Z-matrix of the N, CA and C atoms (Angstrom, degrees):
N
C 1 1.626
C 2 1.386 1 110.98
N 3 1.448 2 115.40 1 130.57
C 4 1.427 3 123.46 2 -174.72
C 5 1.438 4 110.64 3 -80.25
N 6 1.353 5 116.08 4 106.00
C 7 1.492 6 124.77 5 -172.75
C 8 1.517 7 108.86 6 -73.69
N 9 1.374 8 117.26 7 -10.67
C 10 1.543 9 122.63 8 -171.14
C 11 1.594 10 107.88 9 -86.44
N 12 1.371 11 113.90 10 -16.64
C 13 1.404 12 113.56 11 -178.94
C 14 1.448 13 117.83 12 -72.58
N 15 1.354 14 116.56 13 147.55
C 16 1.462 15 113.75 14 176.30
C 17 1.447 16 112.07 15 -93.05
N 18 1.372 17 118.41 16 128.52
C 19 1.468 18 120.38 17 -170.04
C 20 1.577 19 104.32 18 -131.64
N 21 1.368 20 107.18 19 176.56
C 22 1.388 21 117.79 20 175.16
C 23 1.561 22 109.82 21 -63.81
N 24 1.382 23 118.03 22 163.49
C 25 1.418 24 115.47 23 -174.31
C 26 1.615 25 111.44 24 -85.00
N 27 1.271 26 116.63 25 -17.47
C 28 1.578 27 115.17 26 -173.14
C 29 1.521 28 114.35 27 -73.27
N 30 1.211 29 129.24 28 -23.23
C 31 1.468 30 124.45 29 175.40
C 32 1.604 31 110.02 30 -53.32
N 33 1.255 32 114.12 31 -43.53
C 34 1.553 33 123.64 32 177.02
C 35 1.528 34 115.01 33 54.19
N 36 1.364 35 116.89 34 34.45
C 37 1.366 36 116.64 35 167.47
C 38 1.571 37 114.66 36 95.54
N 39 1.451 38 109.27 37 -16.14
C 40 1.608 39 108.11 38 -179.29
C 41 1.469 40 109.25 39 -73.02
N 42 1.344 41 120.06 40 132.47
C 43 1.421 42 126.54 41 177.99
C 44 1.499 43 116.23 42 -54.65
N 45 1.369 44 117.01 43 -35.35
C 46 1.469 45 124.34 44 -178.27
C 47 1.505 46 104.23 45 -69.93
N 48 1.353 47 119.47 46 -51.02
C 49 1.362 48 127.17 47 -172.39
C 50 1.557 49 107.30 48 -65.73
N 51 1.384 50 117.51 49 -40.17
C 52 1.380 51 117.02 50 -179.89
C 53 1.574 52 116.60 51 -64.46
N 54 1.405 53 112.25 52 -42.09
C 55 1.438 54 116.45 53 173.07
C 56 1.570 55 111.24 54 -62.97
N 57 1.165 56 116.90 55 -39.90
C 58 1.446 57 115.87 56 -176.94
C 59 1.564 58 107.06 57 -72.75
N 60 1.225 59 120.67 58 -41.83
C 61 1.502 60 123.02 59 176.83
C 62 1.679 61 107.35 60 -55.87
N 63 1.249 62 108.83 61 -51.92
C 64 1.543 63 112.18 62 -168.49
C 65 1.521 64 112.05 63 -73.83
N 66 1.245 65 121.75 64 -21.20
C 67 1.560 66 124.96 65 -170.18
C 68 1.564 67 110.01 66 -116.88
N 69 1.279 68 120.33 67 -22.77
C 70 1.461 69 117.20 68 -170.33
C 71 1.546 70 112.41 69 -131.64
N 72 1.280 71 118.84 70 -44.12
C 73 1.538 72 121.78 71 -163.72
C 74 1.584 73 105.63 72 -66.96
N 75 1.259 74 114.96 73 114.65
C 76 1.443 75 120.80 74 171.64
C 77 1.509 76 111.21 75 100.53
N 78 1.363 77 114.34 76 -4.00
C 79 1.434 78 110.51 77 -177.66
C 80 1.586 79 109.14 78 -101.45
N 81 1.400 80 111.81 79 137.88
C 82 1.445 81 116.94 80 -175.84
C 83 1.529 82 119.07 81 -46.01
N 84 1.316 83 116.73 82 125.03
C 85 1.389 84 122.60 83 174.07
C 86 1.542 85 110.80 84 -93.87
N 87 1.255 86 117.66 85 125.86
C 88 1.477 87 116.26 86 -172.39
C 89 1.526 88 108.66 87 -123.43
N 90 1.306 89 120.87 88 0.41
C 91 1.518 90 131.55 89 178.87
C 92 1.435 91 106.90 90 -93.39
N 93 1.394 92 122.22 91 122.11
C 94 1.384 93 123.75 92 -174.06
C 95 1.580 94 108.43 93 -66.70
N 96 1.314 95 120.82 94 -35.39
C 97 1.356 96 122.59 95 -177.89
C 98 1.426 97 116.71 96 -65.29
N 99 1.493 98 111.79 97 -33.21
C 100 1.478 99 119.53 98 171.99
C 101 1.404 100 114.53 99 -70.04
N 102 1.363 101 115.96 100 -36.54
C 103 1.532 102 125.45 101 -176.48
C 104 1.615 103 100.84 102 -65.26
N 105 1.438 104 120.23 103 -56.32
C 106 1.364 105 120.94 104 -179.57
C 107 1.513 106 117.46 105 -54.71
N 108 1.500 107 113.18 106 -36.22
C 109 1.463 108 120.13 107 176.98
C 110 1.481 109 107.40 108 -62.01
N 111 1.331 110 121.26 109 -46.38
C 112 1.484 111 118.28 110 -175.00
C 113 1.500 112 108.19 111 -65.92
N 114 1.265 113 119.88 112 -39.78
C 115 1.530 114 117.11 113 -177.28
C 116 1.509 115 108.92 114 -60.92
N 117 1.265 116 120.19 115 -40.35
C 118 1.414 117 124.39 116 176.14
C 119 1.425 118 118.59 117 -66.26
N 120 1.371 119 112.85 118 -43.10
C 121 1.440 120 120.22 119 -178.85
C 122 1.524 121 112.35 120 -66.65
N 123 1.421 122 113.50 121 -37.17
C 124 1.379 123 119.88 122 177.00
C 125 1.447 124 111.26 123 -61.13
N 126 1.394 125 116.98 124 -38.52
C 127 1.484 126 122.06 125 174.00
C 128 1.633 127 111.73 126 -63.30
N 129 1.232 128 110.61 127 -43.29
C 130 1.489 129 110.97 128 175.65
C 131 1.474 130 118.15 129 -64.71
N 132 1.353 131 112.90 130 -31.11
C 133 1.433 132 115.53 131 177.43
C 134 1.445 133 118.29 132 -68.46
N 135 1.441 134 119.72 133 -20.58
C 136 1.446 135 123.94 134 179.83
C 137 1.425 136 110.86 135 -47.75
N 138 1.444 137 114.19 136 128.57
C 139 1.352 138 120.80 137 -171.10
C 140 1.462 139 129.34 138 70.61
N 141 1.516 140 109.06 139 4.40
C 142 1.564 141 119.77 140 175.20
C 143 1.462 142 105.44 141 -133.25
N 144 1.339 143 114.67 142 177.31
C 145 1.463 144 120.40 143 178.65
C 146 1.480 145 110.24 144 -90.02
N 147 1.336 146 115.66 145 149.54
C 148 1.434 147 120.84 146 174.15
C 149 1.511 148 112.51 147 -56.69
N 150 1.183 149 117.54 148 -33.12
C 151 1.423 150 121.15 149 -176.08
C 152 1.539 151 112.07 150 -60.77
N 153 1.463 152 113.36 151 -37.57
C 154 1.417 153 121.62 152 179.46
C 155 1.537 154 110.07 153 -61.51
N 156 1.482 155 112.17 154 -41.19
C 157 1.541 156 118.58 155 -177.36
C 158 1.492 157 109.42 156 -71.06
N 159 1.403 158 115.67 157 -35.69
C 160 1.502 159 114.98 158 -175.76
C 161 1.623 160 106.28 159 -72.45
N 162 1.238 161 122.98 160 -26.89
C 163 1.434 162 121.52 161 -175.34
C 164 1.593 163 106.36 162 -83.39
N 165 1.350 164 115.87 163 -10.90
C 166 1.583 165 113.90 164 177.78
C 167 1.463 166 108.84 165 -111.84
N 168 1.458 167 122.31 166 1.88
C 169 1.345 168 120.90 167 -171.15
C 170 1.434 169 115.74 168 -64.62
N 171 1.400 170 124.70 169 -27.97
C 172 1.470 171 120.58 170 -179.68
C 173 1.532 172 104.45 171 -72.17
N 174 1.328 173 121.29 172 -34.40
C 175 1.461 174 111.44 173 -173.89
C 176 1.570 175 105.01 174 -86.15
N 177 1.273 176 129.22 175 -20.11
C 178 1.425 177 127.85 176 164.44
C 179 1.577 178 104.74 177 -54.34
N 180 1.317 179 118.76 178 -48.79
C 181 1.471 180 121.38 179 -171.57
C 182 1.530 181 110.01 180 -60.59
N 183 1.468 182 113.04 181 -37.56
C 184 1.474 183 115.13 182 -175.08
C 185 1.567 184 110.34 183 -71.07
N 186 1.289 185 111.22 184 -43.34
C 187 1.478 186 117.20 185 -175.02
C 188 1.496 187 116.95 186 -70.98
N 189 1.451 188 113.40 187 -31.56
C 190 1.391 189 119.59 188 175.96
C 191 1.509 190 116.03 189 -102.39
N 192 1.235 191 117.45 190 40.90
C 193 1.467 192 126.94 191 179.96
C 194 1.551 193 114.78 192 41.21
N 195 1.251 194 111.43 193 42.56
C 196 1.598 195 117.18 194 177.36
C 197 1.548 196 104.33 195 66.65
N 198 1.372 197 118.58 196 28.02
C 199 1.471 198 118.62 197 179.87
C 200 1.588 199 114.76 198 58.31
N 201 1.252 200 112.41 199 30.34
C 202 1.515 201 119.18 200 166.18
C 203 1.502 202 108.98 201 -72.35
N 204 1.290 203 115.58 202 102.48
C 205 1.542 204 117.63 203 -171.71
C 206 1.435 205 111.94 204 -66.02
N 207 1.356 206 123.08 205 -26.01
C 208 1.313 207 126.02 206 176.46
C 209 1.528 208 114.19 207 -61.18
N 210 1.320 209 115.51 208 -38.26
C 211 1.475 210 125.60 209 177.81
C 212 1.460 211 110.75 210 -78.59
N 213 1.318 212 117.79 211 -41.20
C 214 1.431 213 126.79 212 -173.13
C 215 1.659 214 106.48 213 -64.06
N 216 1.348 215 110.78 214 -41.89
C 217 1.476 216 119.57 215 179.47
C 218 1.552 217 112.28 216 -52.00
N 219 1.289 218 115.82 217 -30.84
C 220 1.504 219 121.02 218 -176.77
C 221 1.487 220 111.13 219 -81.57
N 222 1.211 221 126.04 220 -14.05
C 223 1.431 222 129.10 221 -179.58
C 224 1.590 223 108.36 222 -53.70
N 225 1.293 224 113.42 223 144.15
C 226 1.444 225 122.16 224 175.42
C 227 1.480 226 117.85 225 -126.38
N 228 1.322 227 120.13 226 -162.56
C 229 1.484 228 121.74 227 -172.16
C 230 1.425 229 108.17 228 -63.40
N 231 1.513 230 112.49 229 -39.93
C 232 1.478 231 115.21 230 -176.86
C 233 1.495 232 110.71 231 -60.79
N 234 1.395 233 117.33 232 -38.48
C 235 1.447 234 117.64 233 169.09
C 236 1.480 235 119.55 234 -60.24
N 237 1.306 236 116.17 235 -36.15
C 238 1.376 237 121.46 236 -176.71
C 239 1.593 238 106.10 237 -63.73
N 240 1.365 239 118.03 238 -47.17
C 241 1.493 240 126.77 239 -176.06
C 242 1.513 241 107.83 240 -66.41
N 243 1.378 242 122.65 241 -39.77
C 244 1.362 243 125.26 242 168.12
C 245 1.460 244 118.77 243 -54.70
N 246 1.347 245 116.31 244 -46.04
C 247 1.384 246 119.34 245 178.46
C 248 1.532 247 116.91 246 -71.48
N 249 1.356 248 115.43 247 -23.67
C 250 1.419 249 121.39 248 179.48
C 251 1.562 250 113.64 249 -71.98
N 252 1.295 251 104.86 250 -14.43
C 253 1.695 252 113.84 251 179.76
C 254 1.574 253 108.39 252 -97.67
N 255 1.325 254 124.50 253 -8.42
C 256 1.452 255 129.74 254 -171.87
C 257 1.577 256 105.27 255 -84.89
N 258 1.210 257 113.70 256 110.06
C 259 1.417 258 119.58 257 179.87
C 260 1.565 259 115.90 258 -80.36
N 261 1.380 260 108.80 259 -0.67
C 262 1.519 261 118.95 260 175.96
C 263 1.466 262 115.86 261 -78.52
N 264 1.279 263 114.26 262 -20.16
C 265 1.536 264 122.84 263 -175.80
C 266 1.566 265 106.15 264 -119.50
N 267 1.294 266 108.03 265 179.94
C 268 1.505 267 120.40 266 170.77
C 269 1.452 268 111.98 267 -81.45
N 270 1.363 269 114.26 268 111.48
C 271 1.565 270 116.77 269 -170.98
C 272 1.519 271 109.65 270 -92.49
N 273 1.410 272 110.92 271 79.41
C 274 1.500 273 116.15 272 -178.65
C 275 1.540 274 104.46 273 -127.64
N 276 1.343 275 116.13 274 117.02
C 277 1.390 276 123.68 275 -171.47
C 278 1.483 277 110.85 276 -60.84
N 279 1.326 278 120.36 277 -37.55
C 280 1.467 279 120.64 278 179.97
C 281 1.517 280 112.98 279 -65.41
N 282 1.302 281 111.46 280 -39.37
C 283 1.569 282 115.38 281 -174.89
C 284 1.426 283 108.99 282 -79.79
N 285 1.341 284 122.84 283 -26.58
C 286 1.471 285 127.09 284 176.20
C 287 1.577 286 104.46 285 -69.64
N 288 1.209 287 114.25 286 -47.60
C 289 1.563 288 115.82 287 -173.53
C 290 1.501 289 105.35 288 -72.19
N 291 1.307 290 122.54 289 -32.73
C 292 1.431 291 123.81 290 179.95
C 293 1.542 292 107.27 291 -64.73
N 294 1.308 293 121.36 292 -34.67
C 295 1.442 294 123.04 293 -172.52
C 296 1.562 295 107.88 294 -73.09
N 297 1.376 296 113.70 295 -34.25
C 298 1.519 297 121.23 296 178.78
C 299 1.581 298 105.99 297 -68.51
N 300 1.391 299 113.26 298 -52.76
C 301 1.463 300 120.57 299 176.82
C 302 1.565 301 110.16 300 -52.04
N 303 1.303 302 115.12 301 -48.83
C 304 1.533 303 115.30 302 -173.71
C 305 1.512 304 109.00 303 -64.85
N 306 1.456 305 118.92 304 -35.54
C 307 1.329 306 117.42 305 176.06
C 308 1.487 307 116.03 306 -55.85
N 309 1.305 308 116.45 307 -49.55
C 310 1.337 309 123.10 308 169.44
C 311 1.485 310 118.95 309 -48.01
N 312 1.379 311 112.71 310 -44.24
C 313 1.571 312 120.53 311 179.67
C 314 1.446 313 103.53 312 -74.58
N 315 1.229 314 127.24 313 -29.14
C 316 1.580 315 126.50 314 178.11
C 317 1.419 316 106.84 315 -63.48
N 318 1.396 317 122.24 316 -43.69
C 319 1.451 318 125.64 317 -173.65
C 320 1.657 319 102.32 318 -66.68
N 321 1.218 320 121.45 319 -46.04
C 322 1.482 321 123.72 320 172.68
C 323 1.448 322 114.47 321 -50.13
N 324 1.407 323 111.56 322 -54.07
C 325 1.534 324 113.83 323 179.87
C 326 1.476 325 115.97 324 -62.64
N 327 1.353 326 116.47 325 -35.99
C 328 1.529 327 117.92 326 174.37
C 329 1.528 328 110.98 327 -67.21
N 330 1.333 329 119.04 328 -32.71
C 331 1.478 330 116.27 329 179.23
C 332 1.563 331 110.65 330 -78.14
N 333 1.279 332 121.78 331 -20.24
C 334 1.408 333 127.67 332 178.26
C 335 1.505 334 113.72 333 -88.13
N 336 1.317 335 115.77 334 -42.15
C 337 1.431 336 128.33 335 -176.66
C 338 1.537 337 116.82 336 -94.31
N 339 1.260 338 115.50 337 -27.74
C 340 1.470 339 119.83 338 -175.96
C 341 1.475 340 113.97 339 103.39
N 342 1.370 341 118.73 340 -40.58
C 343 1.464 342 120.98 341 -167.37
C 344 1.575 343 100.98 342 -159.88
N 345 1.455 344 115.75 343 136.13
C 346 1.319 345 117.56 344 172.36
C 347 1.536 346 108.79 345 -75.23
N 348 1.427 347 119.68 346 -38.82
C 349 1.477 348 121.20 347 175.96
C 350 1.564 349 113.32 348 -53.28
N 351 1.421 350 110.64 349 -55.84
C 352 1.391 351 114.62 350 -179.59
C 353 1.589 352 116.35 351 -53.43
N 354 1.245 353 112.11 352 -49.06
C 355 1.570 354 121.65 353 -179.15
C 356 1.503 355 105.33 354 -60.60
N 357 1.339 356 120.46 355 -50.79
C 358 1.495 357 117.06 356 -174.25
C 359 1.497 358 109.12 357 -62.39
N 360 1.389 359 117.02 358 -37.86
C 361 1.466 360 115.81 359 -174.49
C 362 1.506 361 116.33 360 -71.52
N 363 1.415 362 117.29 361 -9.26
C 364 1.420 363 115.84 362 172.55
C 365 1.527 364 108.54 363 -72.69
N 366 1.239 365 120.61 364 -9.43
C 367 1.530 366 119.93 365 179.03
C 368 1.595 367 106.56 366 -96.36
N 369 1.194 368 121.44 367 10.80
C 370 1.509 369 120.19 368 174.43
C 371 1.501 370 110.08 369 -68.38
N 372 1.375 371 117.56 370 158.57
C 373 1.390 372 120.83 371 179.89
C 374 1.546 373 110.68 372 -121.71
N 375 1.315 374 116.83 373 150.73
C 376 1.398 375 125.03 374 178.51
C 377 1.440 376 107.92 375 -74.56
N 378 1.312 377 123.49 376 -53.32
C 379 1.421 378 131.25 377 -168.81
C 380 1.610 379 104.22 378 -131.09
N 381 1.437 380 109.55 379 118.18
C 382 1.473 381 117.94 380 176.39
C 383 1.536 382 114.26 381 -48.68
N 384 1.312 383 112.19 382 137.08
C 385 1.504 384 118.62 383 -179.33
C 386 1.683 385 106.27 384 -83.44
N 387 1.369 386 114.69 385 135.78
C 388 1.395 387 121.20 386 175.65
C 389 1.550 388 113.92 387 -128.82
N 390 1.273 389 113.43 388 148.51
C 391 1.526 390 119.99 389 175.23
C 392 1.472 391 107.38 390 -106.65
N 393 1.338 392 117.55 391 106.20
C 394 1.532 393 124.11 392 179.23
C 395 1.566 394 106.05 393 52.60
N 396 1.300 395 115.45 394 44.90
C 397 1.509 396 120.99 395 177.28
C 398 1.504 397 117.20 396 83.53
N 399 1.306 398 114.81 397 -10.39
C 400 1.457 399 117.13 398 -172.48
C 401 1.419 400 110.41 399 -103.31
N 402 1.362 401 118.02 400 152.72
C 403 1.450 402 128.44 401 177.68
C 404 1.516 403 107.63 402 -59.50
N 405 1.317 404 121.26 403 127.62
C 406 1.590 405 116.74 404 178.69
C 407 1.501 406 109.56 405 -89.17
N 408 1.344 407 112.92 406 165.19
C 409 1.445 408 117.94 407 170.32
C 410 1.567 409 113.63 408 -84.53
N 411 1.314 410 113.66 409 -18.46
C 412 1.426 411 113.02 410 174.54
C 413 1.657 412 104.60 411 -160.48
N 414 1.348 413 117.29 412 167.35
C 415 1.358 414 117.92 413 -174.97
C 416 1.546 415 109.91 414 -139.55
N 417 1.324 416 118.20 415 170.93
C 418 1.469 417 118.93 416 177.52
C 419 1.538 418 107.57 417 -58.38
N 420 1.293 419 120.57 418 -38.02
C 421 1.447 420 126.06 419 -169.83
C 422 1.474 421 104.71 420 -78.08
N 423 1.297 422 123.44 421 -39.26
C 424 1.514 423 120.87 422 177.25
C 425 1.590 424 108.70 423 -69.79
N 426 1.275 425 122.11 424 -35.14
C 427 1.353 426 128.17 425 -178.63
C 428 1.576 427 105.44 426 -66.39
N 429 1.299 428 123.85 427 -39.67
C 430 1.394 429 134.77 428 177.93
C 431 1.518 430 108.69 429 -66.46
N 432 1.279 431 120.25 430 -41.90
C 433 1.436 432 124.48 431 171.27
C 434 1.406 433 117.67 432 -58.10
N 435 1.479 434 109.25 433 -55.25
C 436 1.389 435 112.18 434 179.40
C 437 1.569 436 118.51 435 -65.55
N 438 1.356 437 112.96 436 -28.67
C 439 1.478 438 115.65 437 174.86
C 440 1.508 439 112.36 438 -70.73
N 441 1.421 440 118.83 439 -35.44
C 442 1.429 441 122.51 440 176.70
C 443 1.531 442 110.47 441 -64.04
N 444 1.347 443 118.89 442 -43.18
C 445 1.372 444 122.25 443 177.83
C 446 1.509 445 112.19 444 -69.94
N 447 1.255 446 121.24 445 -34.55
C 448 1.405 447 121.83 446 174.41
C 449 1.489 448 109.75 447 -63.23
N 450 1.406 449 116.54 448 -43.85
C 451 1.489 450 115.60 449 -178.99
C 452 1.493 451 114.70 450 -64.64
N 453 1.441 452 114.10 451 -17.89
C 454 1.459 453 120.14 452 177.80
C 455 1.513 454 109.75 453 -89.79
N 456 1.408 455 116.34 454 -0.91
C 457 1.528 456 117.32 455 178.67
C 458 1.386 457 119.88 456 103.21
N 459 1.373 458 119.70 457 -0.66
C 460 1.343 459 125.08 458 -178.94
C 461 1.511 460 112.89 459 -80.64
N 462 1.389 461 115.96 460 153.97
C 463 1.537 462 125.04 461 -166.89
C 464 1.440 463 107.28 462 -126.99
N 465 1.296 464 113.13 463 158.69
C 466 1.541 465 126.69 464 175.66
C 467 1.546 466 110.30 465 55.01
N 468 1.237 467 116.40 466 43.33
C 469 1.571 468 114.98 467 -179.85
C 470 1.638 469 103.33 468 -148.48
N 471 1.434 470 108.02 469 79.72
C 472 1.443 471 116.05 470 171.92
C 473 1.452 472 119.19 471 -85.09
N 474 1.325 473 123.53 472 -175.95
C 475 1.458 474 128.35 473 -174.29
C 476 1.529 475 113.12 474 -55.37
N 477 1.346 476 116.47 475 -38.88
C 478 1.492 477 123.40 476 -175.09
C 479 1.529 478 106.49 477 -74.96
N 480 1.424 479 111.59 478 -52.68
C 481 1.447 480 114.37 479 177.47
C 482 1.577 481 113.98 480 -52.53
N 483 1.349 482 111.69 481 -40.37
C 484 1.468 483 120.99 482 -178.38
C 485 1.548 484 111.19 483 -62.35
N 486 1.395 485 114.63 484 -36.52
C 487 1.462 486 116.04 485 174.65
C 488 1.462 487 116.72 486 -73.92
N 489 1.168 488 114.81 487 -39.23
C 490 1.550 489 119.64 488 171.26
C 491 1.499 490 111.02 489 -54.15
N 492 1.345 491 115.94 490 -44.83
C 493 1.469 492 120.63 491 174.40
C 494 1.417 493 112.22 492 -61.23
N 495 1.385 494 123.82 493 -51.03
C 496 1.352 495 125.02 494 179.62
C 497 1.574 496 115.68 495 -53.48
N 498 1.408 497 111.57 496 -44.68
C 499 1.531 498 117.47 497 173.72
C 500 1.453 499 110.30 498 -60.64
N 501 1.242 500 123.50 499 -48.42
C 502 1.378 501 124.34 500 -173.05
C 503 1.480 502 117.37 501 -66.58
N 504 1.366 503 110.25 502 -34.78
C 505 1.547 504 114.57 503 -179.08
C 506 1.447 505 114.96 504 -94.24
N 507 1.349 506 120.58 505 7.48
C 508 1.426 507 117.42 506 172.20
C 509 1.568 508 111.84 507 92.75
N 510 1.394 509 117.74 508 4.38
C 511 1.525 510 119.23 509 -178.20
C 512 1.492 511 108.38 510 -68.23
N 513 1.358 512 114.68 511 -27.96
C 514 1.493 513 121.74 512 179.21
C 515 1.626 514 100.28 513 -134.23
N 516 1.256 515 114.78 514 146.93
C 517 1.565 516 120.50 515 172.01
C 518 1.443 517 113.81 516 -98.89
N 519 1.332 518 122.97 517 84.21
C 520 1.361 519 132.13 518 179.45
C 521 1.487 520 118.44 519 -84.80
N 522 1.370 521 118.58 520 6.31
C 523 1.459 522 119.64 521 173.67
C 524 1.456 523 107.24 522 -64.87
N 525 1.428 524 117.12 523 145.88
C 526 1.377 525 118.73 524 -179.82
C 527 1.551 526 109.84 525 -69.27
N 528 1.284 527 120.05 526 147.65
C 529 1.413 528 127.46 527 -173.02
C 530 1.517 529 110.84 528 -55.93
N 531 1.328 530 115.62 529 -21.97
C 532 1.401 531 117.63 530 -176.34
C 533 1.600 532 111.66 531 -101.62
N 534 1.270 533 115.69 532 1.92
C 535 1.528 534 122.95 533 174.94
C 536 1.429 535 110.24 534 -74.53
N 537 1.285 536 113.72 535 140.18
C 538 1.523 537 119.93 536 175.80
C 539 1.438 538 111.78 537 -60.80
N 540 1.292 539 117.85 538 -25.58
C 541 1.452 540 117.01 539 -174.93
C 542 1.457 541 116.38 540 -88.95
N 543 1.358 542 115.94 541 -3.84
C 544 1.423 543 120.79 542 -178.09
C 545 1.585 544 113.70 543 -63.04
N 546 1.252 545 115.55 544 -57.01
C 547 1.477 546 119.16 545 179.46
C 548 1.419 547 114.55 546 -63.37
N 549 1.365 548 122.57 547 -39.54
C 550 1.590 549 115.16 548 173.27
C 551 1.407 550 115.37 549 -60.04
N 552 1.384 551 114.73 550 -43.60
C 553 1.496 552 122.96 551 -179.03
C 554 1.618 553 110.46 552 -59.50
N 555 1.332 554 111.70 553 -41.90
C 556 1.499 555 116.91 554 175.86
C 557 1.396 556 113.43 555 -65.32
N 558 1.330 557 124.49 556 -35.16
C 559 1.471 558 131.05 557 -178.13
C 560 1.618 559 104.59 558 -70.43
N 561 1.216 560 112.29 559 -48.51
C 562 1.574 561 119.31 560 177.26
C 563 1.515 562 114.15 561 -59.88
N 564 1.338 563 115.62 562 -39.42
C 565 1.407 564 120.34 563 -178.46
C 566 1.496 565 106.29 564 -66.67
N 567 1.392 566 114.06 565 -56.65
C 568 1.529 567 120.74 566 -177.59
C 569 1.466 568 113.42 567 -46.95
N 570 1.361 569 114.03 568 -46.11
C 571 1.512 570 120.27 569 -176.94
C 572 1.575 571 105.44 570 -65.33
N 573 1.307 572 117.35 571 -45.82
C 574 1.390 573 114.15 572 -173.85
C 575 1.653 574 116.42 573 -75.78
N 576 1.332 575 115.40 574 -20.75
C 577 1.414 576 124.58 575 175.94
C 578 1.514 577 114.40 576 -79.59
N 579 1.383 578 112.12 577 -20.83
C 580 1.405 579 118.56 578 -170.90
C 581 1.557 580 110.08 579 -54.17
N 582 1.353 581 118.68 580 121.23
C 583 1.384 582 118.86 581 174.47
C 584 1.601 583 112.04 582 91.90
N 585 1.305 584 124.67 583 -8.06
C 586 1.284 585 138.58 584 176.58
C 587 1.515 586 111.89 585 -85.48
N 588 1.443 587 114.42 586 135.43
C 589 1.397 588 119.01 587 174.61
C 590 1.528 589 117.03 588 -98.93
N 591 1.370 590 121.94 589 114.03
C 592 1.455 591 123.86 590 179.95
C 593 1.448 592 113.18 591 -81.09
N 594 1.275 593 111.15 592 154.91
C 595 1.539 594 117.04 593 178.47
C 596 1.577 595 104.93 594 -71.98
N 597 1.378 596 110.11 595 146.22
C 598 1.497 597 116.55 596 178.18
C 599 1.529 598 107.54 597 -55.92
N 600 1.358 599 112.35 598 148.24
C 601 1.592 600 118.08 599 174.20
C 602 1.541 601 108.15 600 -82.77
């Protein structure tokens, strides 16, 4: 890890955080399984640190079929009970059941909208929202995204979770202007957003 690079302040020297910040955070995700994974993991993170989730992510991927929502949607109560005994993940019944429910809702969304990736990216922003110059915990747009998914039956995805998701997946570029990753992320975002229509703010 290059310690000479100028980064955002939040990785705080943790190797796992640094690797995630440098290679993933804020970079456009165009794979539907990775998008679904992040929606689910952001829900599991609620009340915990993201570092905890990162360190368990490989096991989450193993037990949730690499977040293939077509497969997860077929999980039943036997799978719930199995997952509740797995110490490699967060053993929270509500969050596990929400993941299965959201997989089912994801299939419905894809049938209605054509693509999870294309639908999610309509929520991207041109200019990051700020509150008195500071990065917010949630925004009107993240609240609208959370409300829309809730109306479609999704669970464990509130406005704050939605904004963390938007930051991590590149729907907004919240790298500090002085961070080495800011410009590369912006270039990737602009390339991916080219020709796409965003929802009105």
